[in-house]
C-alpha positions in Angstrom: -11.2 46.7 14.7 -13.2 45.2 11.9 -16.9 45.9 12.8 -18.0 42.3 12.3 -15.1 41.1 14.5 -16.0 43.7 17.1 -19.6 42.5 17.1 -18.6 38.9 17.5 -16.4 39.8 20.5 -19.3 41.6 22.2 -21.5 38.6 21.6 -18.9 35.9 22.3 -20.8 34.1 25.1 -23.9 33.9 22.9 -21.9 32.6 20.0 -20.2 30.0 22.1 -23.6 28.9 23.3 -24.8 28.6 19.7 -21.8 26.5 18.9 -22.3 24.4 22.0 -26.0 23.8 21.1 -25.1 22.8 17.6 -22.3 20.5 18.7 -24.5 18.9 21.3 -27.1 18.1 18.7 -24.5 16.6 16.4 -23.0 14.5 19.1 -26.4 13.3 20.3 -27.1 12.0 16.9 -23.7 10.5 16.1 -24.8 6.9 16.7 -27.5 7.1 14.1 -26.0 9.4 11.4 -24.6 7.7 8.3 -21.2 6.3 9.3 -19.7 7.2 5.9 -20.5 9.9 3.4 -19.1 9.0 0.0 -19.6 11.3 -2.9 -21.9 14.3 -3.4 -19.6 17.0 -2.2 -20.7 20.7 -2.6 -18.7 22.8 -5.0 -16.6 25.7 -3.9 -17.9 29.2 -3.4 -15.9 32.5 -3.7 -14.2 33.9 -0.6 -16.5 36.7 0.7 -15.2 40.3 0.8 -17.4 41.2 3.7 -17.6 38.5 6.4 -20.9 37.2 7.7 -19.8 36.9 11.3 -19.4 33.7 13.4 -23.1 33.1 13.6 -23.5 33.4 9.8 -20.5 31.1 9.3 -22.0 28.5 11.6 -25.3 28.7 9.7 -23.5 28.2 6.4 -21.4 25.4 7.7 -24.5 23.6 9.1 -26.2 24.0 5.7 -23.4 23.1 3.3 -20.8 21.0 5.0 -22.1 19.4 8.3 -24.5 17.0 6.5 -21.6 15.4 4.6 -19.3 14.8 7.6 -18.9 11.1 8.5 -19.8 9.4 11.7 -16.2 8.6 12.4 -16.6 9.6 16.1 -19.4 7.1 16.4 -19.7 3.5 17.5 -19.8 1.7 14.1 -17.0 3.5 12.3 -14.5 0.6 12.1 -12.2 1.9 9.4 -8.4 2.3 9.9 -8.0 2.4 13.8 -10.1 5.3 14.7 -11.1 6.3 18.2 -13.8 8.7 19.1 -13.6 11.5 21.7 -14.7 10.9 25.3 -16.8 13.6 26.9 -13.9 14.6 29.1 -11.6 14.7 26.1 -14.0 17.0 24.2 -14.1 19.3 27.2 -10.3 19.5 27.3 -10.1 20.0 23.5 -12.5 23.0 23.7 -10.6 24.5 26.5 -7.4 24.0 24.5 -8.8 26.3 21.8 -10.1 28.7 24.3 -6.8 29.1 26.1 -4.8 28.9 22.9 -1.5 28.1 24.7 1.7 27.7 22.7 3.6 25.0 24.5 6.9 25.5 22.6 8.4 26.8 25.9 7.4 26.9 29.5 8.5 30.3 30.8 5.1 32.0 30.7 2.5 29.4 31.6 1.6 26.2 33.5 0.7 24.6 30.2 4.1 22.8 29.7 4.0 21.5 33.3 0.6 20.0 32.6 2.0 18.3 29.5 4.9 16.9 31.5 2.5 15.6 34.1 0.4 13.9 31.3 3.5 12.4 29.8 4.3 10.9 33.3 0.9 9.4 33.5 1.2 7.8 30.1 4.7 6.5 30.9 3.1 4.8 33.9 0.3 3.3 31.9 2.7 1.8 29.4 5.2 0.5 32.0 8.0 2.8 31.0 10.5 4.1 33.6 11.4 7.6 34.4 14.5 7.4 32.2 12.2 7.9 29.2 11.7 11.5 28.0 8.7 12.2 25.8 6.7 14.8 23.9 3.3 15.1 22.2 3.2 15.0 18.4 0.5 14.9 15.8 0.2 11.2 15.3 2.0 7.9 14.9 3.7 9.0 11.6 5.5 11.9 13.3 6.1 9.8 16.5 7.9 7.1 14.4 9.8 9.8 12.5 11.0 11.4 15.7 12.1 8.0 17.1 13.9 7.1 13.9 15.5 10.5 13.8 17.0 9.8 17.3 18.0 6.4 16.1 19.8 8.0 13.1 21.7 10.2 15.5 22.6 7.2 17.6 24.0 5.5 14.5 26.2 8.5 14.0 27.4 8.3 17.6 28.3 4.7 17.1 30.2 5.5 13.8 31.8 8.7 14.9 29.6 11.0 12.8 27.6 14.0 14.0 24.6 13.5 11.7 22.7 16.6 12.8 25.7 18.7 11.5 27.2 16.6 8.8 24.1 15.2 7.3 22.8 11.6 6.8 25.2 11.1 3.8 28.1 11.0 6.2 26.7 7.8 7.7 26.8 5.8 4.5 24.1 3.1 3.9 21.9 2.5 6.9 20.3 -0.9 7.7 16.8 -0.9 9.1 15.3 -4.3 9.9 11.6 -5.1 10.6 9.1 -7.9 10.1 5.8 -6.1 9.4 6.4 -2.4 9.6 3.7 0.1 9.2 3.8 2.3 6.1 4.6 5.3 8.2 8.0 3.8 8.9 9.0 3.8 5.2 7.6 7.4 5.0 9.8 8.4 7.9 12.8 6.8 6.3 12.2 8.8 3.2 11.8 12.1 5.2 14.9 11.4 7.2 17.1 10.8 4.1 17.8 7.2 5.0 15.7 6.0 2.1 12.7 3.7 1.8 14.8 1.0 0.2 17.0 0.7 3.2 14.2 -1.1 5.0 15.1 -4.9 5.1 12.1 -7.2 5.5 12.8 -9.9 8.0 11.0 -13.3 7.7 7.9 -13.7 9.8 6.8 -16.6 12.0 5.0 -19.4 10.1 1.3 -20.0 10.2 0.1 -16.7 8.8 1.7 -14.6 11.5 2.8 -11.0 11.2 5.3 -11.2 14.1 9.0 -11.3 13.2 10.9 -14.6 13.5 13.5 -13.6 16.1 16.0 -16.2 14.9 15.7 -14.8 11.4 16.3 -11.3 12.9 19.4 -12.6 14.7 20.7 -14.0 11.4 20.0 -10.7 9.6 21.9 -8.8 12.3 24.8 -11.4 12.2 25.1 -10.8 8.4 25.8 -7.1 9.1 29.2 -8.1 10.4 29.1 -5.8 13.5 27.8 -2.7 11.7 25.2 -1.0 14.0 21.6 -1.0 12.7 18.0 0.0 13.5 15.4 -2.6 14.4 11.7 -1.6 14.2 9.7 -3.9 16.3 5.9 -4.0 16.2 3.5 -4.0 19.1 0.2 -4.4 17.2 0.3 -4.8 13.5 -2.5 -3.1 11.5 -4.0 -6.1 9.9 -4.1 -8.7 12.6 -2.7 -6.9 15.8 0.2 -9.3 16.0 3.0 -8.6 18.4 6.7 -9.2 18.0 8.3 -10.9 21.0 9.7 -7.6 22.4 11.7 -9.3 25.2 13.3 -11.7 22.9 14.1 -9.0 20.3 15.6 -6.8 23.1 17.7 -9.8 24.3 19.5 -9.8 20.9 21.2 -6.5 22.0 23.5 -8.6 24.2 25.0 -9.9 20.9 24.4 -7.2 18.3 24.6 -3.5 18.2 21.2 -1.9 17.2 18.7 0.7 18.2 15.3 -0.8 19.1 12.4 1.3 18.1 8.9 -0.1 19.0 5.9 1.0 17.0 3.1 0.5 19.6 0.7 3.0 18.0 -2.4 1.3 19.3 -1.1 -2.1 20.5 0.6 -0.4 23.4 -2.8 0.0 25.1 -2.8 -3.7 25.7 -0.7 -2.8 28.8 -3.8 -1.4 30.5 -5.4 -4.9 30.8 -4.0 -7.7 32.9 -5.4 -10.1 30.3 -3.3 -8.7 27.5 -0.4 -6.9 29.1 1.9 -9.8 28.3 1.7 -8.8 24.7 3.8 -5.7 25.4 6.2 -7.4 27.8 9.6 -5.9 26.9 8.3 -2.5 25.9 10.5 -1.0 28.6 13.6 -2.4 26.9 13.0 -0.2 23.8 15.3 2.8 23.0 12.3 4.7 21.5 8.5 4.1 21.5 5.6 5.3 19.4 2.1 5.5 20.8 -0.9 7.1 19.2 -3.5 8.7 21.5 -6.3 9.6 19.0 -6.8 5.9 18.6 -7.4 3.9 21.7 -7.2 6.7 24.2 -10.1 8.3 22.4 -8.9 11.9 22.4 -9.6 14.1 19.4 -7.3 14.3 16.5 -4.5 15.0 16.5 -2.5 13.5 19.4 0.3 11.0 19.8 3.4 10.7 22.0 6.9 9.6 21.5 9.3 8.4 24.2 13.0 7.7 24.1 15.8 6.9 26.6 18.2 9.2 24.7 16.7 12.6 25.1 20.2 14.1 24.8 20.4 12.8 21.2 16.8 14.0 20.6 17.8 17.5 21.6 20.9 17.3 19.3 18.6 16.6 16.4 15.7 19.0 17.1 17.1 21.9 19.1 16.3 25.3 17.8 19.4 27.4 18.0 18.1 30.9 18.2 19.1 33.8 20.5 15.5 34.7 21.4 14.6 31.1 22.3 17.6 30.2 24.5 19.6 27.1 24.6 18.2 23.7 25.8 18.5 23.3 29.5 18.5 20.2 31.7 14.8 19.9 31.2 14.6 21.1 27.6 11.5 23.0 26.3 9.4 21.0 23.9 10.5 23.1 20.9 13.8 21.3 21.2 12.3 17.8 21.0 10.2 17.6 17.9 10.0 19.1 14.4 7.5 21.7 15.6 8.2 25.0 17.3 4.7 26.5 17.8 2.0 24.0 18.6 -1.2 23.7 20.5 -1.6 22.1 24.0 -2.4 18.6 22.7 -1.9 17.2 26.2 -5.0 18.9 27.7 -7.7 16.5 26.2 -5.6 13.5 27.3 -5.2 15.0 30.7 -8.9 15.5 31.0 -9.7 12.0 29.9 -7.1 10.3 32.1 -8.2 12.4 35.1 -11.9 11.8 34.4 -11.8 8.0 33.8 -8.5 6.9 35.2 -6.7 3.7 34.5 -9.8 1.6 35.2 -12.1 3.5 32.8 -9.6 3.2 29.9 -8.9 -0.4 30.7 -12.7 -1.1 30.4 -12.7 0.5 26.9 -9.8 -1.7 25.8 -11.3 -4.9 27.2 -14.8 -4.2 25.8 -13.4 -3.4 22.4 -11.5 -6.7 22.3 -14.6 -8.6 23.4 -16.7 -7.0 20.7 -14.0 -7.7 18.0 -14.1 -11.3 18.9 -17.8 -11.4 18.8 -17.8 -9.9 15.3 -15.1 -12.4 14.2 -17.2 -15.3 15.5 -20.3 -14.0 13.7 -18.6 -13.4 10.4 -16.8 -16.7 10.5 -20.2 -18.4 10.4 -21.3 -16.6 7.2 -20.7 -19.0 4.2 -19.7 -16.1 1.9 -17.0 -14.9 4.2 -13.8 -16.2 5.9 -11.5 -14.8 8.5 -7.9 -14.3 7.2 -6.4 -14.5 10.7 -7.5 -15.1 14.3 -8.9 -12.1 16.2 -5.9 -11.4 18.4 -7.0 -8.2 19.9 -9.3 -5.5 18.4 -9.1 -5.9 14.6 -11.1 -8.4 12.6 -9.6 -9.2 9.2 -11.9 -11.0 6.8 -12.4 -11.7 3.1 -14.7 -13.3 0.6 -14.7 -17.1 0.7 -14.6 -17.2 -3.1 -12.6 -15.1 -5.6 -11.3 -12.4 -3.2 -9.9 -10.2 -5.9 -9.0 -6.6 -5.5 -12.0 -5.5 -7.5 -14.5 -7.7 -5.6 -13.1 -6.7 -2.2 -13.2 -2.9 -3.0 -16.7 -3.3 -4.4 -17.7 -5.0 -1.1 -16.1 -2.1 0.9 -18.0 0.4 -1.3 -21.3 -1.4 -0.9 -20.9 -1.6 2.9 -20.1 2.1 3.1 -23.0 3.0 0.9 -25.3 1.4 3.4 -24.4 4.0 5.9 -24.4 1.6 8.9 -20.7 0.9 9.2 -17.3 1.6 7.5 -14.5 -0.9 7.1 -11.3 -0.5 5.0 -9.6 -2.7 2.4 -6.2 -4.2 3.0 -3.9 -7.0 1.7 -2.7 -9.7 4.1 -0.1 -12.1 2.8 -1.2 -11.4 -0.8 -4.9 -11.8 -0.1 -7.2 -8.8 -0.5 -9.3 -8.4 2.6 -11.3 -6.0 4.8 -10.4 -4.8 8.3 -12.8 -3.9 11.1 -11.0 -2.1 13.9 -12.6 -1.5 17.3 -11.3 1.4 19.3 -14.3 3.6 20.0 -15.5 4.2 23.6 -19.1 4.1 22.5 -19.3 0.7 20.8 -21.6 -1.8 22.4 -22.9 -5.3 21.6 -25.9 -3.9 19.7 -23.5 -2.2 17.3 -21.9 -5.6 16.5 -25.2 -7.0 15.4 -25.8 -4.0 13.1 -22.3 -4.3 11.7 -22.9 -8.0 10.9 -26.1 -7.2 9.1 -24.5 -4.3 7.2 -21.6 -6.5 6.1 -23.9 -9.3 4.9 -26.2 -6.8 3.2 -23.1 -5.2 1.5 -22.0 -8.6 0.3 -25.4 -9.2 -1.2 -25.4 -5.8 -3.0 -21.9 -6.3 -4.3 -22.9 -9.7 -5.8 -26.1 -8.3 -7.3 
């Protein structure tokens, strides 16, 4: 054994304690560290021939790289839709690395059974029945890809084509209909060979909504002349957290032949609150569902889940036909359900957080985040230089400059806000208008953070105008 590696093994408890102390110090200061770290990156150094050991590596990381890491796990990082990591989730994540389980199959460990238990808890949280099979994946992009891959196989079933064997070309042109799809949907269509251009934009409800007009969707399905299609419904759009009427969309299946995939990446968590659960009414009518966990569940990256009613088709797509792995059984191993074979036990941080805080604890996070988003929206709407581009429907505040909201001015504002180090928001475009998004999903965020975000945004606007 390499002598440096042997020394690390002999000192492993001390090394873990050093890492624990360093991590604890970093986490303790997360609320006050600069939220964003633009620019000033260190240059690369050569790979050492002789290693410096784990303690030396930690020292070099602390010196060169740690100061430049963002405060994305902290309470005022409002870019994209970024959760943090609850204490219990961090505990589970550390143990995930310590145990280093490969949950591709379940013949040698309890790990896959724990993942199935966690999936069952999540099904219950989102109001999905036991007929839904599921698996953990890296994020919403892969979850959407898996769901649409199963939808592609369903299309083949309807048209008498075995897509997994004959290829997507045997299907001919595929029609995918959606109102405000996330960009990961077009990426998935590209990966799956369906094609980005096969996505058909369906008109939205009037009044600046991002929700699909169900009557327009019915007309688009009617125009297909009976050819089966894929409909991607949205439960929480990225700009304004708008929701399609899932129950009304699902009711169209009585007249038209389509696979209903619901992208509920973070909006699905509305189901946890009695005040907002109506937004996801009808989720249980979907054929496949995407939910991201490293957003509002506040578990570390990367973690998401996918669910589908047709796990038989999912196995047809993703099964790994190898003598040493065996054939899929009645309860197929996870390697037969997603693009991955080997993967880490992503379920453990989620299991820890769900066990530690339960339904009530996670509901409180959701409801507090929504209340804080509304408070920020109210404060920003009173600033003469800013205007909201949409009502605050759930946990995202979308706003822009009251005058001349050009791309250049909006990006300059985003850069000025990030440079202040107090908060981080991301640019977007809503109905042709350049704007900024502030997304609340972190378990740490409190009322005092909203005040600091308001001050930071107004100060950024002043700097951008200077």
